[in-house]
C-alpha positions in Angstrom: 16.5 31.5 -13.8 15.1 33.2 -10.7 17.2 34.0 -8.1 16.9 33.4 -4.1 19.0 34.5 -1.1 18.2 31.2 0.5 21.2 28.1 -1.2 19.6 24.7 -2.6 21.0 21.8 -0.1 22.6 20.6 -3.3 24.6 23.4 -3.9 25.3 24.9 0.0 29.0 26.0 -0.1 31.8 23.8 1.3 33.5 25.6 4.3 37.0 24.7 3.4 36.9 25.7 -0.2 34.1 27.7 -2.4 32.5 25.8 -5.2 31.7 27.5 -8.0 29.1 30.8 -8.2 27.5 29.3 -11.6 26.9 25.7 -9.7 25.3 27.6 -6.4 22.9 28.9 -8.8 21.5 25.8 -10.6 18.8 25.5 -8.2 17.8 27.9 -5.7 15.0 25.5 -4.5 12.3 22.9 -5.9 9.2 23.0 -7.8 9.6 26.5 -9.1 8.6 27.6 -12.2 12.0 27.6 -14.1 12.8 27.3 -17.8 12.2 23.8 -20.0 10.1 22.3 -16.8 8.8 18.9 -17.2 5.4 19.7 -19.2 7.0 21.3 -22.1 9.8 19.7 -22.4 8.6 16.3 -23.4 7.4 16.1 -27.0 6.4 13.6 -29.0 5.6 10.3 -26.7 6.3 7.4 -27.7 2.6 5.1 -28.2 2.7 2.2 -25.8 5.4 3.9 -23.4 4.2 4.1 -20.0 6.4 6.3 -18.5 5.2 9.3 -16.9 6.9 11.9 -18.6 5.3 15.0 -17.1 6.0 13.6 -13.5 9.3 12.5 -14.1 8.3 8.8 -13.2 10.3 5.9 -15.4 8.8 2.8 -15.2 9.9 -0.4 -13.8 9.6 -4.2 -14.7 7.2 -5.2 -11.7 4.8 -2.0 -12.7 6.0 0.5 -10.1 7.6 3.7 -11.2 11.6 4.9 -10.1 12.1 9.0 -9.9 15.2 10.6 -9.7 15.7 14.4 -8.6 18.4 16.5 -10.0 21.3 16.8 -8.5 23.9 18.9 -10.5 27.4 17.3 -11.4 26.2 14.8 -8.4 27.4 17.1 -5.5 26.0 16.8 -2.5 27.8 19.5 0.3 24.9 19.3 2.7 24.3 16.1 4.9 20.5 16.8 5.4 19.8 16.3 1.7 20.7 12.8 2.2 18.7 12.0 5.1 15.8 13.7 3.6 16.2 11.6 0.7 16.4 8.5 2.7 13.8 9.8 4.8 11.4 9.3 1.5 12.4 5.8 0.7 11.5 4.9 4.1 8.2 6.6 4.3 6.6 4.6 0.9 9.1 1.4 2.1 11.0 1.3 -1.0 13.3 -1.5 -2.2 16.1 0.7 -3.3 18.0 3.6 -4.0 20.4 3.6 -7.0 22.9 6.0 -7.7 22.7 6.4 -11.3 25.0 7.0 -14.3 23.4 10.2 -14.7 25.2 11.7 -11.2 21.8 11.6 -9.6 19.8 9.6 -6.7 17.1 7.1 -7.9 14.3 6.6 -5.7 12.8 3.0 -7.1 9.7 1.4 -6.0 6.6 3.5 -6.0 3.3 3.0 -6.6 1.9 5.6 -9.1 -0.5 7.0 -6.8 2.3 7.8 -4.5 4.4 10.3 -6.9 3.1 13.3 -6.3 3.6 13.1 -2.9 6.9 11.6 -3.0 8.1 14.3 -5.4 6.5 17.2 -2.7 8.0 14.9 0.5 11.5 16.0 -1.2 11.1 19.3 -2.2 13.3 18.8 -5.1 12.8 19.3 -8.9 12.9 16.1 -11.4 15.9 15.7 -13.3 15.1 15.4 -17.0 16.0 11.4 -17.5 13.5 10.8 -20.3 12.3 12.4 -22.7 13.4 14.5 -26.2 15.5 16.8 -24.5 19.0 17.9 -23.3 18.9 15.0 -20.5 22.4 15.8 -18.3 25.3 17.3 -17.5 27.4 15.4 -16.5 31.2 17.1 -14.9 34.0 15.9 -13.0 34.7 17.4 -9.8 37.9 18.8 -12.0 40.2 21.9 -10.0 37.4 22.4 -7.1 38.3 19.1 -5.8 40.6 17.0 -8.1 44.5 16.5 -8.1 44.1 15.9 -11.3 42.0 18.8 -12.9 43.0 21.0 -15.3 40.2 22.9 -15.7 37.6 24.2 -14.1 34.8 21.3 -14.9 32.3 22.0 -12.0 32.0 25.6 -12.5 31.4 25.4 -16.5 29.4 21.8 -15.5 27.3 24.1 -13.2 26.9 27.2 -16.4 26.0 24.2 -18.8 23.7 22.7 -16.3 21.5 26.0 -15.4 21.3 27.0 -19.3 20.6 23.9 -20.8 19.2 21.2 -18.8 16.2 19.9 -19.6 16.3 21.8 -23.2 13.7 20.6 -25.5 15.7 18.9 -28.5 14.8 16.5 -31.9 16.4 13.8 -29.5 17.9 12.8 -26.3 20.9 15.1 -26.0 24.1 14.5 -23.3 26.4 16.8 -22.3 30.0 16.3 -20.8 32.9 17.7 -18.7 35.7 16.4 -18.4 38.9 18.4 -16.7 41.9 16.8 -17.7 42.3 14.2 -21.0 41.9 11.3 -18.7 38.1 11.9 -19.7 36.5 10.6 -16.6 33.2 11.9 -18.0 32.7 9.7 -20.9 33.7 12.4 -23.4 33.8 10.7 -26.2 30.5 8.9 -26.0 28.8 11.9 -25.5 27.0 14.2 -27.9 28.8 17.2 -26.8 31.7 17.1 -24.3 34.4 19.0 -23.4 37.8 17.6 -22.1 40.4 20.0 -20.0 43.8 20.3 -21.1 46.7 23.0 -19.6 45.5 25.4 -22.7 41.9 25.1 -22.5 38.9 23.3 -23.6 38.9 20.7 -25.8 35.7 20.5 -27.9 34.0 17.1 -29.0 30.6 16.4 -30.4 28.5 13.7 -32.1 28.9 11.3 -29.3 26.7 8.2 -28.1 26.5 5.1 -26.3 23.7 2.5 -27.0 23.5 0.0 -29.7 24.8 1.8 -32.1 27.9 3.6 -30.4 29.7 6.5 -32.4 32.9 8.2 -31.1 32.9 12.2 -30.7 35.2 14.1 -33.0 37.2 17.1 -32.2 35.6 20.7 -33.2 38.2 23.0 -31.5 41.0 22.6 -29.3 42.5 24.8 -26.8 39.1 27.2 -26.6 38.5 29.3 -23.5 35.0 28.6 -21.4 32.8 31.2 -23.2 34.1 30.2 -26.7 33.4 26.4 -26.0 29.7 27.4 -25.0 29.1 29.8 -27.9 30.0 26.3 -30.0 27.7 24.6 -28.1 25.0 27.6 -28.9 25.7 27.1 -32.5 25.8 23.7 -32.5 22.5 23.2 -30.8 20.8 26.2 -33.6 22.2 24.1 -36.2 20.6 20.2 -34.7 17.6 21.8 -34.4 17.6 23.1 -38.1 18.7 20.1 -39.8 17.9 17.1 -37.5 15.3 14.6 -38.6 12.8 13.6 -36.4 14.0 11.6 -33.7 17.7 11.8 -34.8 20.8 11.9 -33.1 23.2 15.2 -33.5 25.7 12.5 -34.3 23.4 10.7 -36.9 22.6 14.3 -37.9 26.3 14.9 -38.8 27.2 11.7 -40.4 24.3 12.3 -42.7 25.0 16.0 -44.0 29.4 15.6 -43.6 31.2 16.6 -40.4 32.8 19.3 -42.9 29.6 21.0 -43.4 28.8 20.7 -39.8 32.2 22.1 -38.7 32.1 25.0 -41.1 28.3 26.2 -40.4 29.4 26.4 -36.8 32.5 27.6 -36.5 32.8 30.0 -39.7 31.5 33.5 -39.0 27.7 34.6 -39.2 25.7 35.5 -42.1 
């Protein structure tokens, strides 16, 4: 990702506490040419699906569209960004602005011919809310803000967001980072999850919600941040190599076997 001297308004440093450098560098400004941008990351568009994948716009029941700018971790440190979002909502007379479960702010009710100009007004990159890709990296306040935090969720989450957000995969892929065993980021129902403890990170894999929910399984315990990222890298490599079309990683693990999966991603490289 290209660096910039100016900070994105989402990631501006607080005056009385420091947000991790990795999170601060997730975005340096909207609309730049970044890896995994929208027109490359969405594949296998389902027939009859009227979501506008290339525009990051989701069809609503009434035929209008919703867009959701990328806000890493849902952290906003510059109130002017909220004012900008509100100004865009007022300009297009939108019926609702919704806080999403993916830690984004969705603007609901745009007409199709308003989508491009709304994005231009926002000056922000779309969140990967749709498509076969890493949809989002959700992370809690961790030791940056929370009195119960045991590990730096914001720091790890920012690094994961920078590296994986929007990456094309066989199916949607959701990552979560919880800074303590309370698992407030739903670690057990995400494709890949981190849980902070006093001794390091516990890593989970294969969880999902939806119609057929599945609890994630423990892949490793008491690992460092670097070791956890390596496990995610190797898990994604394995998933790409072994998944069937539109298969979530948990289903791939069930089909092949957790022991074989774990051996492949934790064992020595051949």
